[in-house]
N, C-alpha and C positions, 0 to 999 in steps of 0.2 A: 504494500500500500504506500502511496506517496505521502509526503509530508503535509499534503492538503487533505488528508483523510477527514471524514466527517465524524466528529465526536457525537455520540448519542444517536447515530443512525439507527433507525428501527426498521426491521423487516417484519412483515406480517401478511397473512392472506388478505387479498383485496376484497372489499365489500362493494355492493352496488353504489353506495354514496361516494365511492372513490372515482367513479367513471369520469366526471369532468376533469379531474387532475390527471388521470391516466390518458385521456384523450389529448390533453394539452402536451404532456410529455411525448406522446407518440408522434404528434404532428411536428413539434419543434425539433425533436431529435431526428426525425425522418428528413426534414428540410435542411438540417445543419450540414449535411454532406453536399458540398458544391457539385460533386460528380453525379449525384442522384437527383438533386432538386429540380432541374428542368424537366426531367422525365416524369417525376411525381406531380409537378404542377400541371403537366399536360394530361395526366391521368388522375384527377382529384379523388376518384373512388378509392385509390390506394392510400389516401391520407385520412380515411375514416377508420377509427378503431371501434369495432362493434362491442368488444368486451365479453365475448361468449365465455371465455375462461373464468370470468369473475363469478358468474352465477354457479358455475361448476366447481369453484374452489381451486382452480388451477393457475391462478394469477397471484404472484407475490409482489407486494408494493414495498418500495423503500421510501421511508419518510424521514425528513430532516427537521429538527426543531423539538420543542418541548413535547413530552408525551401528551397525547390528546389534542395537540395543536400543530402537529407536524405537517409539513407540506410534502406532497408526493414529488420525488425527484428522480424516480426510476421504477421500472417494473420488469418482470419476466413472466412468461406464460408457458406452460407445457401442455402437450397433447400426446395421446397414444399414437405411436407410429404404426405402420402396417405390420411390423413383425412383433408387436406387443411391447417393444421398448419405447422409452419416452423420447419425445422430440421437443427441443427448445424452440418454441414457435415465435416468441417475442422476447426481445431483450433491448430495452431502450432506457437511456438516461438523459435527463434534461441537459442541453448543451452547457449551461452555466454550472453544472455540477459534475461534468465529466472529468476524468483523470483524477478521481479521488477514491477509487477502489469500490465504488458502488456496484458496477456491473460484475466485478469479480465476486463481491459478497452475494449478489443475487444468484450467480452461477453456483457458488458453493452451497447456498441454501437448497437450490433445486437438486443439485447432485447428491447432497446428503439425504434429502428426502427420498430421492429415487433409490439410492443405495439401501436405505433402511427398508424400503418396500421390496427389495430383492432384485432390482434391475441391475443389469451388468454393464449397460452402455447408455449414454445420453447422446442423442444425435442432434445435429443442427445443419440447416442449409443457411449458410452465412453469406453476408455481403462481402465481396472480395476486399473492400476497403477496410474490413474488420479482421483481416487475416492475422495480423500481429497480435491483436487482443486475444483471439481464440487460441492461438498457439500458446501465448503466455498463460492462459487459463487451463492449459493441459489438453486441449483438443488436438487431434491429429487429422490432417487432411486425407480424405479417402478418395476424393475425385471432384469433378466439376459436374454441375447439373444445370439444365436450362430451367429458367423460371419465367413468369410473365413479365418480369422487369429486367431480364437479361441473365447472364451467367452467374450462378451461385456456387459457393464452396460447399461440398458435402463433407462434413467433419463429424468425428465421434470422440467422446470422452470415455475412457475406460474407468468404470466405477468399481472394479474389483481390487484396485490398489489402495 
């Protein structure tokens, strides 16, 4: 974690009242990458976060600030993959809060929960711009895959270690 780590950062399962904050983080984080912003602005349907994982208890929110008053600064969502292993479906951190270890803590939470449930791998189709982060978080690149927004990285995290 960097020296700009967030003291008192709280991670918890997201609830429906978190949706406005989650949507704000999703949109601002998505548009913060100059390489992706023009394509996303041309396809605004990709800038809407439906929040399906919230109702199902699959979204973890990161909050900064005093307990009970914290502001959502990041989140992650998991879904069941086709082979029964878990897929990291969303991982977003508000641009003003990036590089403080929040995404790493979210991945650790998801990985720990998956490991405790008996999963052996956590998968992600990541943005190529995030390759360095995913490698630093322990993911290994398995290949490349086409997505609606272009080429993605297919990566997995070994949960047996």
